[in-house]
N, C-alpha and C positions, 0 to 999 in steps of 0.2 A: 484206587483213591485219586481224587481229582488233583491236578497240579495246583500248587499254591502260587498265586500271582501277587506280588507286592509292587504297587505303583509308587515311585519315589518322586516327590515334587518339592523343590526348595522354594522358599518364599522370603522376600525381603521388602518391607513397606508396600504390601499389596492390598491395602484396605479396599481399593476400588475394584479389585479383580477376584480376590480369594474366595468369596462366597460363591460366585458363579462358576469358578474353576472347579471347586469341590463338587458342586451340584452336577456339573457336566461329566466329571470323571467317576463319581461314585457308582453310577450304574454299571460301569465296566467291571469293578471288583465284585459287585453283586452277581453279575452274570457268570464270572469265571472262578469257580471253586468256592466251597463253603468257608474256607479259612483264609481267603484272600484279604488283602489290606490295602487301603489308600493311606500312605504315609506322607504327611506334609510336615516339613521341617522349617520352622521359623528361624531365620538367621539373624537373631538379635534385632528385629525390626524396632524402629523408633515410633511406629504408629500402633494401632490396635490389631494388627494381623493375627497375633497369637490369641488374643482374647476372642476374636471371631472364631478361630479354629476350635478353641476349647468349648465355646458355646455350641457349635455345630456337632462336635463329637459326642455331646450328651444325647443326641437323638439319632446319630449315625454310628452304629456299633462297629462298622468296618473302617471307620476313620480313626487313624492314630495321629494325634497332634503332638509334635515335639518342638522343643525350642533349645537353642544353644547360643553362646556368645557369637557375635558377628565374626565371620571368618572368610566370607566370599563364597561365590557360587561353587567352585571346585571342592572346597573343604566341606561344604554343606551336602553336596551330593555324595561325597565320599562317606560322610556320616550316615546318610540315608542308606547307601548301599550296604554298609557294614551292619546297620540295624536290621535290614531285610535278611541278610545272610544269617545273622545270629538268631533270628526268630523264625527260621524254617521256610524261607522262600524257596520255591523251585525255579521260578522265573522272576526276574526283576526288570521292570519297565521304568524308564525315566522320561519325564517331560517337565516343562516349566510352568510357572504360575501366572504368566502374563496373558494367557488366553490366545496365544498365537497358533496353537495346534488344535486339531480336531479329534475328539474321541471317536467319531464316526469312522475314522480311517484306521482304527486299531485292529480290527478283526483279521485282516490279512497277515498281520504280524503274529497274532496268536496261532493262526492256522499253520504258519510256517515254523513254529517253535521247535518241532522235533527234527527238522531238516537242517537247521543252522545253529551255530553257537551264538551268533548275534545277528539281529536284523535291525538295520538302521534306516531311518527315514531320509530320503534324498529330497531336499527342498527345491523342486523344479518349478513350483508355482509360488514364488516369493513376492510378498508385497510389504516387505519391511525396510525398503530403501536401498538405493544403490551403494551406499557406503558399507552397509552390512554384507552385501554380496561381494564387494571388493575384499573385505576382510576374510571371507570364506575362501576366496581364491588365493589370497596370500598364505593363509593357514595350510591350504593344500600343498603349496610350494614348499613351505617350511617343513611340513611333515615328510615330504619326499626327500628333501635335502638331509634331514636329520636321521630318518629311518630307512631311506632307500625303498620306500614302498608307497604306492599310490592309493589314496583314500578319497573317494568321490566327495563326501561331505562329512568331515571328521568331527564337527562340533554340534551336530544336530541334537536338539533336546527331544528326541523321539526315537527311542531304541529299546529293544527287548533282548535281554541277555539270559542265558542259562546260568543258574546259580553256581554250578561247578566251575565253569570257565571264568565267570566274573571273579570268584574267589581267588583263583590262580592269578589272574591278571592284575588285580588290585595290589598284589604283593610287590609289584614293580614301581608303584607310584607313591610319592610322599603324601602324608595325610593332609598337608596344608597346600598342596599344589592347586593352582587356580584353574588350569586347563585339563581337568581330570578326564572329561569325555574325549578330548582330542587325543590325549595319551592312550586311553583305552582303545580307541579306534585303531590307532597305529599298532598297538600291541597285538590286537586280534589279527590284523593283517600280517604283521611281521612274524607271528608264530604260526602262520598258515592255518589258522582255524577257519571254520566255515562262516564266512561273512556274506551277508545278503543285503541289498539295498532295495527299498520300495519307495516310489515317488510319493510325496505328501504335499499337502497344501500348507503354506506358512503365511498366516495373516499378519497385519500390523498389530502392535500391542493394543489390547482392548480397553485399557484404562490405566491411569497413573503415569508415572514417569520411569524411564529406564534408569537404573541406579549406576550405570556405567556408560560413558560416552565413547565415541569412536577412537579418540586419541588415547584414552586409557586402555582400550582393548589392544591397540597397536603396541603400546608400551609393554603391556603384559605379555603379548606374543613374542616380542623381541627378547624380553627377560627370560622367557621359558625355553629359549633355544638351548641354553647350557643344560638345563634339566632334561630336555628331550635327548640330548647326546648321551647323558649319563644313563638314562633309561635304556637307550639303544645298546649301549655297551654291555648292560646286564643281559640283554637278549642275544647278543652275538656269541 
């Protein structure tokens, strides 16, 4: 029986991008497994993002359009991860709805799925601005201080995880935590699970506006330190 792939994509006010992002990623679930799904979660958008998703799902049977009250990126991907696990995913892949990542780079992740518990994209070709690169470096330092483990690119929205290890590792993270992917990356490394990095391209946002600015990202990161320490204590 073919492995079931669930692609989880959070979306917030993505009127300008969502149609193209769905059209770009839908062929990936068509190619990999008869029961695979593209799961897009609208995070309480104030625009017509969810209406577009509902319209598209009428003609795309592997597209699952969900909506929830606004809770932020971390809570939304947590929601998506749990949905995937509850609905029979064997592997869960996460990316974002801003068009910065390329479906054409997915195949090496899928090929490596049986060798590693998680394969994470390493953004070595970044074109999303120096400020975001700076934040990534700060996060790397914060993760090392809190977890005593080195993670090359902890917050990349391009990762393929086995369902079994994802289920285990989510149990350490609060449902409303904002930096869910950062925590997951650290947990995989801290638990000495099989972590693999593959270089990926990371383009500028393809349309619309980012809902979170650099100062808010920094504030969230600093506020998350205490939560990181609590999570690490559970792991020790």
